[in-house]
Residue, then its C-alpha position, 0 to 999 in steps of 0.5 A: m908934114k904929119t905923114l913924115c913925122a909918123m914915118t920917121l917915128l915908125v922907122s925909129m921904133l923899128g930900128s930899136t926893136i931890131a937892136s934888142a933882138d938878143t935871145f936866151d936859149g931861144y927866149e926873146c930878151t927885152d933888154d940885156c937878158s939879165g932877168h933870164q940869166a938870174g933865173y938860170d943861175w938860180a935854177e942851177g944853184n938850187y938844183i931845180d928840175d921841174e918847170d913848176s918851180c919857175d913861177t914868179t911874177s918875173q917872166s924873164f926870170n921864169e924863162g931863164c929858169k925853164s931854160f935850165v930845167q930844159g937843159g939850155s946852155g944859158i948862152v945869150s945869142s944875137d939875131d945878127d948872125d942870121d945873115d948866113d942863111d943866104d948861103e943855102d945855094e952852096 
């Protein structure tokens, strides 16, 4: 019984990890990418051009800021689009 409970918990944890696999210009989001978007918007609005300026206590904000400095698009992407990789035989 303990093994069944442990396996059920593991499967549910893996499912929740897969569900939140969005990325912001390649940086993995933990929730809805709002921290990344805030950092990107802040860097854009303040004409930031140096990654050293992207140094706060928020990792997601910093990654969004760095994304702007690196010329990122500021777009959230979902990993659900990876299914197209099976078409390599064509």
